[in-house]
KEMAR-454376 format. One record per residue: residue number from 1; y, z, x of N, C-alpha, C, CB in turn; residue in one letter. Coordinates in steps of 0.001 Angstrom, whole numbers, plus 500000, padded with zeros to 6 digits. Each point is the difference from the previous one (the first is absolute). Glycine has a CB too. Layout:
// KEMAR-454376
k, n_c2, n_c3, n_c1, ca_c2, ca_c3, ca_c1, c_c2, c_c3, c_c1, cb_c2, cb_c3, cb_c1, r
NUM, Y, Z, X, Y, Z, X, Y, Z, X, Y, Z, X, A
...
//
This chain:
// KEMAR-454376
k, n_c2, n_c3, n_c1, ca_c2, ca_c3, ca_c1, c_c2, c_c3, c_c1, cb_c2, cb_c3, cb_c1, r
1, 726811, 557178, 910528, 500003, 499818, 501375, 501751, 500736, 499658, 497856, 497360, 501120, X
2, 501871, 504078, 499073, 501225, 500990, 499860, 501298, 499281, 502224, 497471, 503361, 497756, X
3, 503588, 496848, 501904, 500439, 498821, 500930, 501471, 501065, 500355, 498805, 496982, 498698, X
4, 501132, 503702, 502518, 501224, 501401, 500086, 501084, 499306, 501109, 498085, 502602, 499722, X
5, 502960, 497683, 500565, 500798, 499694, 500468, 500991, 500819, 501410, 499401, 498949, 497537, X
6, 499881, 501211, 503970, 500904, 501191, 500363, 501238, 498984, 501172, 497579, 502597, 499795, X
7, 503460, 497766, 499198, 501058, 499449, 500649, 500656, 500541, 500759, 500039, 499075, 498655, X
8, 501040, 500895, 502931, 500314, 500223, 500301, 501214, 499191, 501424, 497983, 501420, 498283, X
9, 502000, 499415, 502399, 500678, 498571, 501262, 498843, 499733, 501689, 503377, 501119, 499183, X
10, 496380, 501014, 500118, 499068, 499067, 501838, 499945, 500199, 501087, 500361, 498630, 499507, X
11, 501476, 501878, 501139, 500190, 500343, 501036, 499887, 500231, 500892, 500245, 500006, 499165, X
12, 499033, 500952, 501373, 498977, 499708, 499645, 498794, 499970, 499373, 501177, 500004, 500950, X
13, 497952, 500188, 499183, 498526, 500780, 498786, 499972, 500409, 501011, 498457, 498924, 498091, X
14, 501427, 502651, 500913, 499553, 501187, 500678, 498722, 500408, 499900, 501945, 500577, 499762, X
15, 497774, 500757, 500495, 498802, 500408, 499672, 499771, 501177, 498623, 499774, 499336, 502702, X
16, 501327, 500789, 497083, 500557, 500050, 499088, 499797, 499476, 498026, 500966, 500089, 502688, X
17, 499324, 497845, 497791, 499836, 499100, 499432, 498411, 499713, 499516, 502196, 499450, 501230, X
18, 497649, 500892, 499753, 498427, 498898, 500378, 499036, 501376, 499384, 500500, 498032, 503045, X
19, 500068, 503231, 497361, 499042, 500709, 498352, 500099, 500179, 499239, 499446, 500647, 500377, X
20, 502058, 499134, 498425, 499500, 499015, 498858, 499707, 499176, 499815, 500609, 500569, 499564, X
21, 499534, 498323, 501527, 498790, 499091, 499619, 498981, 500027, 499446, 500583, 499606, 501195, X
22, 498865, 500678, 499677, 498055, 500605, 499983, 500040, 500326, 498812, 499248, 501189, 502204, X
23, 501983, 500511, 497406, 499309, 501138, 498518, 500617, 498499, 499612, 500211, 503648, 499560, X
24, 499981, 495451, 499977, 501221, 499001, 498885, 498239, 498804, 499556, 503924, 499816, 501927, X
25, 495238, 499917, 498991, 498744, 499511, 500155, 499106, 500678, 499079, 500462, 499432, 502258, X
26, 500012, 502833, 497714, 499013, 499455, 498702, 500426, 500445, 498549, 497987, 500162, 501619, X
27, 502799, 498885, 498284, 500464, 499792, 498536, 499583, 498717, 499361, 501923, 501331, 500550, X
28, 497999, 497611, 500402, 500742, 499111, 499450, 499018, 498617, 500817, 502800, 501665, 499534, X
29, 496995, 497402, 500180, 498414, 499200, 500034, 501050, 498549, 501593, 498196, 500290, 495735, X
30, 503197, 500056, 504558, 500264, 498943, 500135, 501949, 500188, 500609, 497537, 499051, 497908, X
31, 502072, 501147, 503026, 501367, 501523, 500777, 501054, 498132, 500350, 497995, 503543, 502325, X
32, 503191, 496634, 497516, 501484, 498549, 500442, 500176, 501153, 500866, 501601, 498103, 497771, X
33, 499044, 501876, 503534, 501349, 500726, 500834, 500935, 499331, 499652, 499148, 500713, 501931, X
34, 501312, 499171, 497193, 501339, 499684, 500389, 501643, 500099, 500751, 498391, 499883, 498684, X
35, 501748, 499158, 502571, 500675, 500479, 500786, 501804, 499624, 499509, 497568, 499832, 501855, X
36, 502315, 500679, 497869, 502017, 499394, 499409, 500856, 500453, 501060, 500046, 500500, 497197, X
37, 500607, 497737, 502429, 500670, 499501, 501209, 501431, 501272, 500454, 499204, 496926, 499074, X
38, 501072, 502918, 500315, 501449, 500951, 499850, 500640, 499893, 501031, 499275, 501631, 498771, X
39, 501505, 497928, 500912, 500936, 499419, 501387, 501330, 501024, 500055, 499330, 497047, 499694, X
40, 500760, 503967, 499460, 500875, 500702, 499995, 500111, 501777, 500235, 500225, 497782, 498773, X
41, 498299, 501913, 501524, 498850, 501105, 501395, 500513, 499687, 501236, 497506, 499863, 499008, X
42, 502668, 498980, 500954, 499913, 499367, 501576, 499298, 500679, 501432, 502184, 499168, 498982, X
43, 496956, 499956, 500571, 498138, 500480, 500440, 499939, 499592, 501307, 498567, 499499, 497776, X
44, 501383, 501183, 502937, 499623, 499752, 501540, 498603, 499258, 500011, 501272, 502254, 500897, X
45, 497611, 497603, 498073, 499537, 498938, 500453, 500142, 498537, 499141, 498601, 501844, 501100, X
46, 500892, 497830, 499080, 500507, 498437, 499289, 498726, 499741, 499314, 501733, 498780, 501891, X
47, 498170, 500771, 496537, 499035, 499667, 499246, 499014, 499841, 500479, 501134, 499352, 498937, X
48, 498285, 498958, 501489, 499448, 500319, 500433, 499382, 501183, 501928, 500578, 497895, 497542, X
49, 499458, 502955, 502379, 499693, 500728, 500653, 499891, 501152, 499696, 500562, 498734, 501000, X
50, 499720, 501236, 498133, 499231, 501526, 498802, 499714, 499000, 499029, 501566, 502642, 500114, X
51, 497972, 496547, 499399, 498853, 499604, 499289, 498528, 499649, 500771, 501941, 499191, 498512, X
52, 498552, 500697, 502454, 498826, 499327, 501306, 499613, 501978, 500185, 501506, 496738, 501961, X
53, 499224, 504263, 497908, 499597, 501511, 500779, 498890, 500524, 499012, 502591, 500786, 501110, X
54, 498274, 498936, 497307, 499434, 500870, 498466, 498336, 499019, 500385, 502923, 500390, 497368, X
55, 496581, 498726, 503089, 499098, 498963, 499308, 499401, 499907, 501127, 501130, 498720, 498185, X
56, 498931, 501726, 503207, 499007, 500907, 500927, 499800, 501196, 499997, 500393, 498783, 501118, X
57, 500731, 501864, 498161, 499068, 501142, 499155, 499024, 500894, 499133, 501111, 499260, 500692, X
58, 498772, 498960, 498171, 500109, 500396, 499456, 497978, 498757, 499300, 503732, 501455, 500381, X
59, 496290, 497889, 501225, 498826, 499080, 500521, 498972, 501382, 500525, 501618, 497301, 500984, X
60, 497491, 502399, 498079, 498133, 500864, 499665, 500151, 500434, 499011, 499120, 500927, 501883, X
61, 502619, 500012, 497262, 500066, 501012, 498927, 498929, 498984, 499074, 502868, 501436, 500225, X
62, 496861, 497568, 499262, 499218, 499298, 498964, 499472, 500267, 500063, 500234, 498842, 499652, X
63, 498317, 501595, 501134, 499122, 499668, 499899, 499459, 502049, 500482, 500309, 496377, 500354, X
64, 500861, 504050, 500157, 499314, 501600, 500082, 500622, 500060, 498039, 500483, 501572, 503672, X
65, 500211, 498095, 496423, 500596, 501267, 497686, 499040, 498982, 499105, 503852, 500682, 499709, X
66, 495934, 497913, 500585, 499996, 499539, 499080, 501155, 498723, 499303, 498715, 502326, 500239, X
67, 501670, 498499, 499873, 501731, 498958, 499441, 500483, 499410, 500886, 500969, 501369, 498620, X
68, 499440, 497253, 500006, 500504, 498924, 501504, 501411, 500043, 500030, 498168, 498095, 499910, X
69, 501809, 502378, 501526, 502246, 499809, 500613, 500428, 498773, 500123, 500191, 501791, 501716, X
70, 500816, 497908, 497324, 500467, 498665, 500591, 501256, 500647, 500673, 499077, 497996, 498147, X
71, 502059, 501233, 502457, 501304, 500491, 500616, 501067, 498879, 499936, 498713, 501575, 501605, X
72, 502403, 498515, 497410, 500594, 499216, 499185, 501289, 500604, 499901, 498019, 499201, 498892, X
73, 503118, 499142, 502099, 500842, 501045, 500156, 501046, 499228, 498694, 499592, 501048, 503117, X
74, 502015, 500132, 496816, 500793, 499886, 498853, 501165, 499918, 500481, 498743, 501061, 498568, X
75, 501802, 498761, 499735, 501794, 500113, 500977, 500840, 500036, 498021, 499876, 497461, 503620, X
76, 499293, 502840, 495801, 500855, 499929, 498896, 499369, 500941, 499689, 500840, 497949, 499409, X
77, 499343, 502259, 498593, 500438, 500928, 499479, 498402, 501349, 500315, 502132, 498044, 498011, X
78, 497464, 503253, 502108, 498741, 499898, 499755, 498899, 499817, 499174, 500957, 500672, 501066, X
79, 500109, 499790, 497621, 498821, 499635, 499111, 500230, 498391, 499581, 499722, 502677, 498986, X
80, 500416, 496974, 501654, 500048, 498561, 499346, 499030, 499003, 501409, 503083, 500387, 498297, X
81, 496332, 500728, 502733, 498982, 499725, 501100, 498858, 500533, 499169, 501391, 500247, 502406, X
82, 498758, 500755, 497051, 498841, 500728, 499014, 499621, 498659, 499549, 500887, 502565, 499068, X
83, 499969, 497324, 499862, 499387, 498177, 498792, 499216, 499251, 501195, 502657, 499140, 498039, X
84, 498249, 500028, 503512, 499340, 499499, 499975, 498685, 500074, 501158, 501989, 499136, 498615, X
85, 497498, 502309, 501745, 498684, 500031, 500109, 499006, 500483, 499100, 500831, 500026, 501802, X
86, 499591, 499708, 496663, 499132, 501291, 498681, 499204, 500694, 500341, 499942, 498880, 498477, X
87, 501062, 502367, 502283, 499947, 501224, 499907, 500526, 500996, 499485, 499474, 499205, 501145, X
88, 499428, 501988, 498199, 500168, 500143, 499380, 500811, 501708, 499907, 498237, 497734, 499692, X
89, 501722, 502156, 501668, 500470, 501349, 500703, 501038, 500034, 501149, 497778, 500604, 499435, X
90, 502965, 499457, 499570, 501083, 500925, 502339, 499111, 501185, 500564, 503296, 500267, 499233, X
91, 496439, 499828, 501559, 499503, 500369, 501310, 501546, 500637, 500636, 497686, 497863, 500280, X
92, 502762, 503953, 498945, 500410, 500081, 501611, 500144, 500999, 500153, 500941, 498408, 500446, X
93, 499400, 502268, 501168, 499281, 500986, 500926, 501701, 501445, 499390, 498102, 497671, 503050, X
94, 501507, 503519, 497426, 501257, 500506, 500046, 499770, 501080, 500794, 500865, 499210, 497944, X
95, 500363, 501274, 503116, 499431, 500545, 500961, 500640, 501694, 499188, 499897, 497610, 502560, X
96, 501224, 502008, 496124, 500981, 501680, 500961, 500249, 499738, 498013, 501972, 500083, 504000, X
97, 498586, 500811, 495812, 501125, 500521, 498901, 500888, 498888, 499295, 500198, 502117, 501461, X
98, 500407, 497684, 500443, 501506, 498850, 499804, 499345, 498336, 499267, 501562, 501192, 502917, X
99, 496901, 498205, 497577, 499378, 499499, 499932, 500058, 499646, 498324, 499083, 500871, 502399, X
100, 500418, 499895, 496868, 500068, 500556, 498973, 500904, 499268, 499013, 499403, 501945, 501260, X
101, 501718, 498636, 498653, 500983, 499565, 499905, 500581, 498331, 499524, 499633, 502083, 501487, X
102, 499866, 497577, 499732, 500987, 498592, 499731, 498455, 499503, 499542, 502644, 499459, 502107, X
103, 496535, 500706, 498846, 498117, 499134, 498673, 500766, 500181, 499003, 497106, 500916, 500594, X
104, 503101, 499964, 498788, 499463, 500496, 498946, 501404, 499116, 498726, 498443, 502903, 501494, X
105, 502627, 496727, 498253, 500879, 499733, 500348, 499507, 498163, 499608, 500824, 502577, 501819, X
106, 498437, 497002, 499055, 499737, 498777, 500693, 498821, 499142, 498853, 500502, 501281, 502869, X
107, 498721, 500121, 497125, 499119, 500265, 498520, 500122, 499485, 499284, 499867, 501416, 500017, X
108, 501711, 499371, 499457, 501205, 499892, 498931, 500278, 498692, 499644, 501049, 501878, 500843, X
109, 498922, 497106, 499937, 501174, 498978, 500097, 498260, 499324, 499261, 502870, 500055, 502692, X
110, 496632, 499361, 498312, 498921, 499585, 500374, 499305, 500252, 498619, 500179, 500395, 502666, X
111, 499437, 500556, 496908, 499422, 499820, 497999, 500741, 499093, 500063, 499595, 502137, 498383, X
112, 501985, 498421, 501312, 500966, 498276, 498937, 499318, 498792, 500086, 502435, 500507, 500630, X
113, 497747, 499265, 500843, 499088, 498513, 500122, 498599, 499518, 499334, 501028, 500352, 502054, X
114, 498892, 500378, 498286, 498151, 499996, 499893, 499124, 500719, 499511, 500252, 499363, 501469, X
115, 499218, 501409, 498075, 499487, 500923, 499261, 498609, 499860, 499822, 502007, 500195, 499065, X
116, 497512, 499248, 501244, 498568, 499837, 500085, 499074, 500187, 502004, 500814, 497992, 497206, X
117, 500600, 501653, 503375, 499443, 500680, 501086, 500637, 502011, 500251, 499875, 496803, 501135, X
118, 498644, 503531, 498803, 500046, 500809, 501004, 500303, 500617, 501549, 499190, 499374, 498310, X
119, 501808, 501444, 502322, 500409, 501221, 501049, 499182, 501314, 499822, 502423, 499127, 499975, X
120, 496258, 500828, 500626, 499539, 500714, 501186, 500436, 501120, 500741, 499532, 498180, 500014, X
121, 500837, 502504, 501090, 500357, 500516, 500846, 498571, 501108, 500301, 502859, 499353, 499356, X
122, 497974, 500143, 501993, 498611, 500529, 501067, 500942, 501220, 501197, 498149, 496865, 500040, X
123, 500603, 503555, 500212, 500775, 501781, 501905, 498746, 499379, 500194, 501482, 503450, 499762, X
124, 500031, 495672, 501344, 498949, 500556, 502095, 498982, 501211, 499458, 502624, 500025, 502435, X
125, 496057, 499867, 498741, 499803, 501259, 500503, 501230, 501122, 499993, 498328, 498626, 501328, X
126, 501663, 502371, 499272, 501056, 500915, 501135, 500365, 499992, 500406, 499815, 500540, 500218, X
127, 499580, 498988, 500515, 499876, 499902, 501554, 500891, 498506, 500154, 497213, 501429, 500487, X
128, 502850, 497708, 498849, 501285, 498425, 499778, 500744, 499570, 499257, 498957, 499307, 500657, X
129, 500914, 502183, 498595, 501765, 500140, 498738, 500616, 500450, 501086, 499635, 500957, 497197, X
130, 500936, 499152, 503891, 502250, 499392, 500383, 499622, 499256, 500436, 501849, 501457, 500653, X
131, 496977, 497441, 499987, 500399, 498506, 501163, 500537, 499249, 498365, 497466, 499564, 502888, X
132, 504073, 499521, 497803, 500687, 499431, 499026, 499940, 499063, 501874, 501637, 501836, 496955, X
133, 498395, 496810, 502316, 500355, 498667, 500749, 501604, 500631, 500636, 498501, 497704, 498070, X
134, 502109, 501806, 501806, 501270, 500572, 500120, 499981, 501634, 501011, 500529, 498558, 497296, X
135, 498423, 501897, 503048, 500533, 501373, 500990, 499158, 499431, 501399, 500152, 502577, 497910, X
136, 498680, 496245, 501408, 499148, 500444, 501138, 500963, 498286, 500665, 496723, 501923, 499019, X
137, 504412, 497485, 500825, 499580, 498850, 500017, 501657, 501090, 501200, 498023, 497358, 497317, X
138, 502907, 503558, 502196, 500623, 500452, 500550, 499249, 501225, 501783, 501435, 499257, 496923, X
139, 497825, 500495, 502426, 499090, 501754, 501324, 499724, 498710, 501468, 497413, 502416, 497525, X
140, 501767, 495932, 501422, 499650, 499672, 501269, 501108, 499098, 500735, 497568, 500235, 499193, X
141, 503050, 499729, 500264, 501829, 499419, 500010, 500425, 500871, 501578, 500925, 500008, 496503, X
142, 499219, 501113, 503196, 500305, 500324, 500630, 499074, 501317, 501207, 501856, 498710, 498088, X
143, 497438, 500678, 502057, 498367, 500278, 500698, 499174, 501032, 500132, 500742, 498778, 501041, X
144, 499335, 501246, 497042, 498414, 501481, 500249, 499113, 498757, 499363, 500835, 503474, 499209, X
145, 497692, 498264, 501123, 498959, 499362, 499117, 499862, 499891, 499358, 499439, 500124, 500473, X
146, 499767, 498579, 499408, 500834, 499824, 497462, 497497, 499531, 499632, 504987, 496742, 499611, X
147, 494720, 503517, 501759, 498172, 500306, 500004, 499197, 500911, 498621, 500447, 500241, 502955, X
148, 500588, 500146, 496826, 499771, 501357, 498574, 500166, 498848, 498781, 501536, 502845, 501046, X
149, 498668, 496166, 499273, 500712, 499305, 498666, 499576, 499376, 499802, 501462, 500154, 499977, X
150, 498278, 498781, 500639, 499349, 498688, 500248, 498776, 499493, 500592, 501896, 499989, 499974, X
151, 497755, 498793, 499171, 499264, 500244, 501307, 499298, 499117, 500839, 499871, 501674, 498972, X
152, 500096, 498233, 501872, 500205, 499587, 501298, 500615, 498578, 500258, 498155, 501522, 500362, X
153, 501477, 497731, 498978, 499783, 498138, 500434, 501725, 499895, 498552, 495622, 498850, 500591, X
154, 504854, 502406, 499056, 501655, 500168, 499275, 500843, 500953, 501178, 499124, 500118, 496937, X
155, 500151, 500381, 503780, 500929, 501323, 501471, 500182, 498468, 501300, 497930, 503658, 499802, X
156, 501287, 495381, 499999, 499705, 499375, 501350, 500993, 498635, 499321, 496982, 501083, 501217, X
157, 503181, 498186, 497097, 500799, 499575, 500100, 502100, 500841, 500087, 497290, 498381, 499010, X
158, 502130, 503513, 500498, 501739, 500300, 499747, 500305, 499667, 501470, 500310, 502219, 497982, X
159, 498367, 497898, 503155, 501055, 499842, 501280, 500123, 499165, 500646, 499846, 501500, 500233, X
160, 500000, 497149, 498968, 500659, 498933, 500609, 501070, 499267, 499622, 498231, 499998, 500545, X
161, 502004, 501759, 498107, 502055, 499388, 499567, 500423, 500948, 500387, 500414, 498762, 497871, X
162, 498640, 502681, 503253, 501304, 501010, 500753, 498858, 500000, 501026, 501897, 501854, 498176, X
163, 498457, 497181, 502878, 499357, 500300, 500896, 500468, 500968, 500828, 499274, 498124, 499677, X
164, 500394, 502825, 501312, 500308, 500803, 500481, 499969, 499865, 501909, 499292, 501016, 497341, X
165, 501502, 499225, 503203, 500738, 499656, 501195, 498200, 500518, 501326, 503819, 500830, 498774, X
//
């Protein structure tokens, strides 16, 4: 069984994330979606809220894709999380060239830490490539419509954090 790990803070999960998840399901038998605690980023949603959102979005995908999907919160090194879940592959999403430079460095470091774990990069479909959780939160905070970037359930969760007058 080939296991992949798709890590992120998912604060919140966007259509870009879900596109990468669906594409990753074509590559592995089991996909672990690692929800990073990452206190340094100061997430809008609690870990519990982010895990619940990811679980809700991924519900039913196992039946549709044939890939077992597991949501797993983590706070340790990415490579240690990959070992913890027996992942042979780390899946990373790329939006733009700027993402690649950071990801390239991370791959190099992870290869030194454990050269048995491969990293693959997937690009979201063109209509989702510009979506970034940080920008989605900013648009929502300023009262903008984010329904083109997230599912209705995530949109409702954002509206709960940023109620409109």
